[in-house]
N, C-alpha and C positions, 0 to 999 in steps of 0.2 A: 150733281146735288147743288142747291142754290142756298142764299142767306143773306141777308139783310141785316148791317151795321149802322151804326150812329161814326160819323168823320167831323171830329172837331177841329180848328183852325181854318176853313176854307174861308175866301170873304169875295175871289175871283173867280173867273171860266181858267186864268190862269192855274189860279188854286188845283179847281176840280180837275186840268186836267195832269197835273203833275201827279196827283194823288190816283188817280186812275192807270196811267201809264208803270207807277210803282207796284200797286198791287196784282198790273198784269203781270212782273216781273217775279210771282211768288212762286214758285216750283206745285203744278198740284191748279194752278185756277185756270180755266178754263175759257173765262170770260167776267168782265168789268162793268159794269155801268154805275157811275156816281154823278147824283143830282143833287146838284148846288143848293136848291131852295130846303129842302131836305135835308140837306148834310147828311146823306144816307148812302149805303157803297151799296149793290147788287153786287155778289159776288157767285159764281158756278166754280165749280172744284170738280176734280172724279172722285176723293173722298176729303174726307172732311182736316181743316188746318187749322191748327191754334191758331188760335187771337193774338197769341207773342210774334209769331214768325210775319203779322202781315204788319202789327204796330214799327217790329223792327225792319222792314219792308221802308214805313213811312221815314224813319229815322235817317234812315242811311240814305234818302231823298235829296235831306239836306231844309225841310220845311220843319215848320214849327208846326206838325198834322202826329193828331191820333184816332185811333180807332178803335171803338168799344161794339157789345153787344147793345142791342134797341133799350132802350128804357135802364139803364143804369145811370142812376140820379148820381150814385156814389164816384163812379168814376168821373161821371162828367164836371161835379164839386172839387172832385182833387185835382181834376185836368185845371180846373180854374184859379182854386187854388197858387196852383204850381206858378202861372202867370202871372199872378196878381204878384208872389212875394218874390221874382226873378224883375220884376220890374220897378216897385220899391226898394230895391236892394243897391245898394250904391248911392254917390250924390248926383247921379243926371235923374233922367225921369226912366230910364230902363226900359223907353218905348223904341225903337232901330225901325228903320223906312227905307227903301230903296229908292234915292234921290233920283231915278230914273221910269219911274210908277209903274216897273215891270208887272207886278201881279195886281195892279188901282192904288188900292188904299193899303194892301196887307201889310200888320206891321210884323216884329217881331223881339221878343223878348231879353236876346244878346247881342250883341252886336257880330261883325262877322262880314261876311262876303254874299250880292244877293245873288240866291242859285241860278237865276236867269239870265242879267250880264254883267257878272260878275263884281260888279262893280260896290265901295264900300260900305256898308248902311251907314248911316244917317240917325245918330241918336236926335230925338225933339228936342228942339229949345227948353231949355230953363234956366232957372233963376245962376245955376253954375255952371259954369262954362269951361271948369277948370278941365275937365276930359278931352274937350274940344281944342284946346290950349295944345295940351299936353301931344296929341295928336300931330294938330299943322309943327307945332314945332319938330318934331323929328321926324316928319317928309320934306321939311326946309334944311333940316343938317343932312340928310341923305342927297337931297338935291346938289346941296351945297358941295359935299364929296366927291357925287356924280361927278360936276365942274370940271371937278381939279382933276380927276384923272383922264376925263373922256377930252379936254381942250391940248391936253401936248398928246393923244395919239391919233386924233385929226389933223394939228400943224404935222407929225410926220407923217401923217399917211399924202398929206395933201400937196409937200415936199415935192417928192415922188416927179412930180408934174413940172419940175422949176429945172430950166436948164442950168446942169452943173451943178448938181446939187450938191449944196456945200453938206449935208451929212454924212455924204458918201465920203469926203473925208474925213471924218472922226474914223467910223468903220463900215465894216462892209454891211449892205442894206440887209441881209442875212438878220444882221445882228440887231436891226432895228424892230426889223420884224416881231424878234422875241422880244420885247422892250415893249411892242401897240398890245402884245397878249399877256405882258407882269399888271400891266396897267388898266386892262381891261378888269382884270380879275375882281377885283372890289367892285365897280359894277355891276357885275355879273350875278356872283356871289352873296354881294351884302345891299347894297343899296337901292336896286333895282328887282331882284328874285323873288318879292312879295307878286309879279308879272307874272314871272315859269309855274308859281304854285296855284293862282290862280286860270295858268291858261290848263294842267293837268286835271284839276277840279272842271273846268269847265269840258274838259274832253271824257272823264269818268263820268260825268252825271249827261253828257251828248246835249248840254247846251251849251252850244257853240257860241263868241262874243269875239268884241276886241282885241280881248285877252290871248284870246287864242290866235289869232291872228299873228299878236307881238311875239307871243312867248313862240309859236313856231317857228318864224320869220328871223327873227335876231338870233336866236340857238339856232338855229341850222347854217346863220353865217358864219355865229363862232363857231359850231363843232368843225365844217369845213374849214375855218382857217387855221383849226389847233391842228387839221391832218393834215394841212400843208405844210405847217413845218415839223411835223413829227417824222413824217412817211411820203417825202416832194415826188420822190421816184415814182410814186401808182400813178402820177399824173403826169398828160401828152403833154409836149413842150408849147403847144396853142394857150396852154392854163399856166407859162410862164413869161417873167415880167423883162425887159432887156436885163436886167441885173443877174440873169437866170436864174432866178426866186420864185415859186409859185404864188399869183394874186392871194392875198388876204384881205379879210373883211371885219376884223377888228372896229376900226372906225367909225362900220356902218353901223353895228352893233350898239357901240358904246352911245353912239350918237342919237340914234332910235329912244333906246332907255331912258336917255338923260331927258329928251322932250318927251317921251311919256309923263317921266314926272314931275313936268309943269302943272301940269294939269290938279291931280290931287296938291302937291303945295301950294299952289297960287288961290 
């Protein structure tokens, strides 16, 4: 059987593609054709599927989309009223957009991450910039904290290339690796944790982006280094330094994450 529904919230072809893919994932659906101009979705299904299941699928997609029966004016008005309320709430404009314009001029009614590229949604300018200042100050504070912990990690790691490393006179190198681990924890689990959250969301929605690369790259480097500290015996001798310890990459993890923080904090 085939039914036609009205779809709200689409503004570009990327929106249409997101809606189409989301509806195809609903169990029992055998075909979906979404028309951007008509704002309609023609859905073919084995048996009748409740409208609520389609709405839930669109909600899980992460966009501001809604679906209803054709000609359901009451639902359309309710949907528009909810958008207006969310835009008028608070001190800002209540309208957010992706700075990369991944979905054209599409706007969102609440802050968050772009469902395509993962960048922070930006609120359209208003006379009140208090919220924007608060976000900037928060990111700048995290960047400073990240620098504070990353710098000693980097210096410790680079000192290994110095002849007659003076740090070795203080304590064995394996203990300096533990120091690097401790110093890296605030960067990984606090100042840059948002990058891993965005990487996870990008994988779940299969909208792979730069945060996918950052999260996987730095995450694997950190987990490898922790494993090398806890169970070094599983690694062959080729993985070990002249001091007998497995090479760790805490400095690579913290430096990458701190450098990425420069962009949103600047």
